[in-house]
MILUM-183066 format. One record per atom (N, C-alpha, C): y, z, x. Coordinates in steps of 0.001 Angstrom, whole numbers, padded with zeros to 6 digits, always signed. Last residue first. Example, Ala and Ser with C-alpha at 12.3 -4.5 7.8 and 13.67 -1.06 7.14 Angstrom:
<vopas>
-002250+007080+012850/-001060+007140+013670/+000030+007870+012900/-005690+007800+013190/-004500+007800+012300/-003300+007800+013200/
</vopas>
This chain:
<vopas>
+116481+111552+182214/+115586+111403+183004/+113952+112154+182590/+119970+110204+181319/+118233+110968+181131/+117257+110516+182087/+122292+109039+180613/+122045+109526+181622/+120880+110744+181388/+122206+106173+178427/+122326+107400+178697/+121726+107813+179984/+123733+102932+178387/+122050+103533+178141/+122684+105644+178518/+124476+100162+177022/+125129+101364+177576/+124059+102218+177376/+123687+096811+177992/+123614+097913+177393/+124132+099326+177940/+124087+093119+177833/+124160+094365+178781/+124120+095232+177251/+123487+091049+176058/+123269+090680+177227/+123425+091987+178143/+122731+090861+172564/+123710+091840+173528/+122827+091316+175285/+121680+090082+170393/+122242+089374+171358/+122656+089882+172554/+120339+091950+168662/+119649+091008+169095/+120265+089921+170389/+121491+095309+169817/+121708+094363+169300/+120531+093166+169706/+120875+097080+172045/+120787+097846+170480/+120748+096493+169279/+118726+096580+174713/+120155+096523+173876/+119643+096464+172349/+116953+099144+176300/+116673+097767+176116/+118252+097819+174958/+116198+099719+179437/+117253+099649+178806/+116983+098699+178282/+113388+101914+180209/+113864+100645+179960/+115053+100346+179258/+112159+104219+181907/+113143+104011+180934/+113673+102608+181068/+108436+105281+182559/+109846+104349+182987/+110925+104294+181437/+106437+107726+184157/+107055+106940+183209/+108205+106104+183920/+103468+109183+185137/+104674+108415+185302/+105317+107765+183970/+102735+112668+183334/+102312+111044+184192/+103339+110224+184174/+103440+115894+184338/+103567+114703+183433/+103057+113827+184051/+102474+118618+186375/+103055+117588+186238/+102687+116583+185266/+101950+121791+184083/+101417+120744+184929/+102360+119593+185460/+104595+124060+183038/+102996+123160+182822/+102553+122011+184016/+107065+125283+183379/+105673+126151+183076/+104720+125262+183179/+108904+122548+182067/+108900+123986+182675/+107819+124837+182435/+107364+119501+183155/+107554+120136+181768/+107520+121517+182657/+108140+116338+184789/+107161+117817+184615/+108160+118605+183665/+107446+112793+184847/+108132+114075+184416/+107431+115347+184851/+108550+110942+188212/+106670+111845+187441/+107893+113179+186888/+109662+107803+187757/+109739+109202+188386/+108205+109694+187510/+112808+105421+187560/+111137+105827+187429/+110644+106828+188223/+114974+104202+185663/+114188+105024+185964/+112926+105058+186469/+115794+101498+184341/+116629+102744+184807/+115905+103416+185674/+115139+098069+184530/+114467+099562+184490/+115492+100528+185483/+116383+096279+182173/+116684+096567+183293/+115961+097849+183438/+117104+094867+179578/+115689+095337+179885/+115800+095434+181655/+120751+094150+179836/+118928+094262+178919/+117935+094124+180147/+122226+095722+182709/+121492+094059+182023/+120311+094690+181249/+124255+098498+182125/+123454+097583+182676/+122634+096763+181807/+127739+099865+181895/+126497+099091+181477/+125511+098631+182563/+129052+102491+183450/+128745+101164+183479/+127486+100632+182797/+128489+106169+182771/+129761+104710+182765/+129514+103390+182514/+125877+106405+180807/+126260+106130+182065/+127321+105433+182237/+126472+109135+178835/+126484+107640+178793/+126774+107872+180474/+127582+111993+177984/+125548+111482+178344/+125677+110335+178699/+129706+111984+177157/+129600+113356+178062/+128313+112950+178744/+131017+110138+175625/+131518+110795+177106/+131103+111458+177873/+129452+110594+173714/+128932+109335+174855/+129552+109534+175699/+129350+114091+173480/+129643+112704+172667/+128918+111572+174208/+127134+116742+172631/+127593+115632+173640/+128010+114566+173087/+127105+120100+171565/+127393+118878+171037/+127919+117945+172143/+125648+123266+170864/+125814+122163+172304/+126277+120706+171364/+125563+125263+168767/+125055+124186+169068/+126027+123393+170297/+124313+129210+168874/+125932+127897+168743/+124969+126310+169555/+122594+130754+168533/+123887+131331+168112/+124985+130113+168049/+120811+129461+170798/+121031+130511+170019/+122178+131014+169795/+121275+125652+170292/+120947+126872+170577/+120853+128158+170143/+120784+122060+169768/+121224+123877+169026/+120316+124854+169961/+122196+119530+170757/+121300+120640+171278/+121406+122357+171064/+123313+116361+169255/+123461+118043+169728/+122254+118674+169906/+125039+113359+170480/+123451+114592+170640/+123801+115671+170647/+126044+111124+168159/+126409+112131+169361/+124638+113027+169503/+125516+107533+169087/+125711+108625+168295/+125616+109840+169170/+128416+105322+170268/+126923+105485+170337/+126974+107205+169534/+129984+103282+171357/+130246+103514+169653/+128482+104093+169667/+131882+103704+174584/+130427+103139+173595/+130788+103974+171766/+132968+105502+176287/+133774+105258+175291/+133069+104337+174363/+130937+105341+178823/+131894+106616+177905/+132564+106498+176680/+131127+102831+179128/+129960+103174+177799/+130069+104396+177715/+133367+100802+179567/+133269+102034+180039/+132514+102499+178805/+132466+097014+180772/+132980+098217+179259/+132666+099309+180033/+131117+095319+182729/+132617+096222+182609/+132903+097069+181851/+129947+093243+179865/+130010+093462+181116/+130967+094363+181696/+129377+094805+176836/+129942+093940+177237/+130168+094300+178841/+126949+096570+174898/+127665+096776+175748/+128233+094931+176049/+125080+098574+172557/+125063+096970+173000/+126614+097208+173620/+123674+101876+173283/+124757+100785+172366/+124979+099521+173047/+121774+104339+172815/+122096+102841+173491/+123399+102613+172576/+119534+106796+172399/+121199+106683+172953/+121586+105500+173444/+117130+106037+171276/+118098+106697+170152/+119400+106656+170972/+115976+104780+173586/+116291+104044+172392/+117143+104337+171421/+115751+107288+174974/+116407+106294+175828/+116981+105074+174447/+114247+108981+173553/+115386+109630+173134/+116463+108173+174059/+111746+107714+173102/+112499+107894+172154/+113895+108234+172027/+111276+107539+176189/+111211+106273+174995/+112320+106410+174073/+110590+110580+176506/+111659+109683+177542/+112289+108328+176630/+108771+111676+175430/+109781+111748+174846/+110559+110871+175122/+106633+112161+178057/+106335+111430+176825/+107471+111418+175327/+108557+113641+179306/+108220+112449+179787/+107685+111444+178361/+111279+115989+178263/+109756+115418+178124/+108763+114191+178461/+114351+115369+180252/+113813+114919+178317/+111950+115216+178696/+117182+116117+181273/+115818+116091+181275/+115449+115902+179700/+120321+114378+181790/+119783+115384+180739/+117969+114766+181362/+121951+114514+185023/+121394+113955+183995/+120983+114872+182772/+123497+115849+186638/+124688+115394+185600/+123478+114382+184852/+123281+118525+188676/+122243+117305+188165/+123426+116859+187095/+123060+121373+188904/+123164+120427+190286/+122565+118652+189780/+123697+123401+187759/+125048+122791+187926/+124495+121350+188841/+121369+124032+184428/+121478+123484+186265/+122795+123209+186303/+119606+125544+182605/+120784+124913+182784/+121380+125081+184469/+117179+124194+181183/+117058+124718+182135/+118828+124109+182262/+115489+124536+177979/+116391+123880+178781/+116569+124875+179586/+112847+124911+175857/+113321+125291+176842/+114172+124286+177392/+110455+124758+172467/+111517+123954+173889/+111714+125049+174287/+108781+125913+170883/+108540+126182+172140/+109287+125333+173308/+108960+125763+168312/+109541+126529+168798/+109311+126996+170782/+108217+123219+167035/+107028+124668+167466/+107764+125681+167711/+110209+121573+166949/+110047+122156+165863/+108641+123388+165815/+110920+120161+168569/+111148+121453+169028/+110718+122458+167638/+110853+117064+168167/+110220+118051+169507/+110150+119316+169489/+111360+116197+165958/+110574+117096+165700/+110342+117598+166928/+115253+115959+165738/+113909+115144+166169/+112824+115932+166017/+117314+114836+162671/+116777+115975+163565/+115430+115381+164208/+119938+112933+162700/+118666+112744+162730/+118228+113899+163409/+122440+111791+162898/+122065+112779+161592/+121068+112984+161744/+122996+111876+166104/+123122+111110+165111/+122958+112472+163891/+119825+114071+167098/+120645+112772+167539/+121130+111945+166149/+119171+117031+167568/+119636+115885+166763/+120516+114500+167349/+117182+119476+168002/+117602+118279+168955/+117839+117582+167782/+116698+123449+168266/+116609+121887+167675/+117333+120995+168424/+116249+125210+169744/+116029+125528+168374/+115929+124291+167748/+115828+126353+172902/+116165+125184+172574/+115648+125258+170923/+116234+128877+174909/+115447+128459+174210/+116472+127234+173770/+117064+128515+178647/+118024+128796+177406/+116630+128140+176337/+117224+129733+182190/+116364+128784+180963/+116723+129670+179695/+117353+129319+185037/+118320+129688+184246/+117869+128800+182917/+114114+130404+186512/+114934+129619+185955/+116267+130476+185095/+112082+132518+186735/+113326+132328+187656/+114281+131208+187612/+110375+133075+184914/+110149+132034+185300/+111175+131706+186467/+111280+135894+183453/+110265+136134+184709/+110256+134292+185890/+112924+134783+181410/+113561+135326+182705/+112605+135193+184091/+112788+133487+179428/+111520+133797+179957/+112355+133844+181376/+115922+132509+178453/+114246+132690+178105/+113723+132844+179237/+118997+134143+177755/+118331+133820+179357/+116531+134024+178415/+121673+133602+175153/+120293+134653+175611/+119347+133756+177089/+124604+132332+175655/+122906+132269+175293/+122297+132807+175986/+127796+131828+174392/+126898+133096+174980/+125324+132637+174896/+131048+130712+175010/+129773+131000+174618/+128624+131508+174819/+134419+130453+175847/+132798+130354+176152/+132199+131256+175159/+136049+127576+174235/+135610+129067+174191/+134749+128948+174538/+136819+124477+175638/+136516+124991+174378/+135930+126749+174920/+137392+123614+178610/+137990+123028+177345/+137639+123625+175890/+138365+126030+181312/+137336+125727+180065/+138103+124778+178786/+140019+126806+182871/+139437+125750+183362/+138653+125301+182117/+141628+129121+182865/+142186+127572+182385/+141912+126516+183119/+139675+130741+183135/+139815+130767+181625/+140926+129338+181685/+137132+130975+185481/+138998+130785+185217/+139098+129976+184052/+135313+134115+185476/+135505+132781+185321/+136783+132368+185614/+133702+136702+187435/+134390+136288+186352/+134459+134534+186559/+132601+136812+190087/+132968+138393+189279/+133990+137684+188095/+133565+133847+191773/+132723+135088+191506/+133608+136289+190862/+133950+130550+190367/+134731+131800+190491/+133654+132717+190591/+134339+127066+192468/+133579+128431+191589/+134320+129867+191887/+135881+123767+191600/+135897+125410+191885/+134476+126298+191309/+136838+120608+192366/+136306+121541+191797/+136109+123119+192374/+140536+120029+191564/+139557+120278+192341/+138383+120891+192177/+142572+117727+189950/+142299+118840+190471/+140725+118920+190894/+144927+116021+189149/+144623+116548+190960/+143676+117979+190934/+143622+114024+186762/+144539+114996+187251/+144231+115356+188647/+141622+111939+186065/+143078+111721+186182/+144100+113001+186369/+138505+112124+187649/+139835+112678+186768/+140961+112458+186802/+136690+110734+188365/+137556+109911+187731/+138549+110666+187213/+134556+112575+189101/+134945+112008+190785/+136520+110938+190219/+135370+115925+187919/+134994+114053+187654/+136041+113666+189039/+135119+118795+188638/+135904+117374+188489/+135162+116489+188326/+133761+121531+187567/+132834+120334+188521/+134167+119434+187998/+133413+125488+187883/+134031+123730+187528/+133688+122800+188437/+131737+127814+187205/+131566+126765+187769/+132445+125671+187241/+131854+131057+187339/+131658+130145+186825/+131915+128916+187658/+130123+134635+186958/+130459+133756+187952/+130769+132255+186882/+129277+138203+186354/+129381+136737+185536/+130251+135892+187050/+129172+140668+187128/+128281+140005+187009/+128320+138884+186309/+131728+141737+186628/+131395+142131+187848/+129997+141131+188136/+132345+141816+184004/+132679+140461+184850/+132148+140414+186211/+129267+141855+181628/+130510+142529+182671/+130876+141675+183378/+128420+139570+179170/+127799+139921+180482/+129079+140789+181314/+128512+139885+175522/+129013+139117+177119/+128726+140029+177787/+125422+139101+173697/+126176+140533+174500/+127159+139733+175655/+123827+137433+172257/+125364+137320+172770/+126046+137948+173342/+121379+138275+172014/+122240+138996+171046/+123787+138481+171541/+119561+138840+175240/+120525+138108+173783/+121210+138722+173587/+118493+140394+177552/+118059+140464+176221/+118835+140156+175097/+119663+138789+179563/+118122+138525+179347/+117704+139098+178099/+122320+139514+179340/+122028+138134+179075/+120515+137991+178830/+122706+142374+179527/+122706+141577+178402/+122300+140314+178393/+121412+142897+182150/+120394+143194+180687/+121245+142162+179938/+122138+140195+184393/+122219+141130+183690/+121419+141552+182319/+119749+138627+186933/+120437+138398+185320/+120740+139974+184820/+119544+136754+189597/+120047+137883+188946/+120577+137943+187381/+116598+135208+189229/+118210+134890+189308/+118428+136285+188630/+113781+135530+191118/+114868+135218+190075/+116024+135220+190393/+111522+134229+193766/+112710+135019+193531/+113296+134686+191991/
</vopas>
């Protein structure tokens, strides 16, 4: 089954979708200082829940059945990674996860670039770490450590995840580990990104 896609979303061009075919999802954080609950809006979206103006990206490979968008480039700090230079990068927009998924053969590169030294108990979302930018069709999604870091630091050398990666539209990739490596030589703890 495919997600119901209006012609404007599937065809690109950044054209807004008619309100009857829209939906909006707002997920309140567990540590939210405001008394907000999560909500889903059918037939539109609640503009009061938006942190930034709404932007549209065309759906790529509609026949795959995912809310999938083309990723033109990925930047960490001021460095553009070569991962998307061939034009084949895609990302799935998924409200069911809080982690960023990356190809298994690039997990180490992302993990080592998105870390920062930490002290025990530090809130890693305020860490001095680079921004992550995902360039989509028509706009750039900018994520700060507040958006991508695990809240609490881990001990240096701790294995953060083990699993089998899967690239969209391909066979399953091999097993991989993400190991927390402290950015500085003397650090006992590391702030690490929520990536799988």
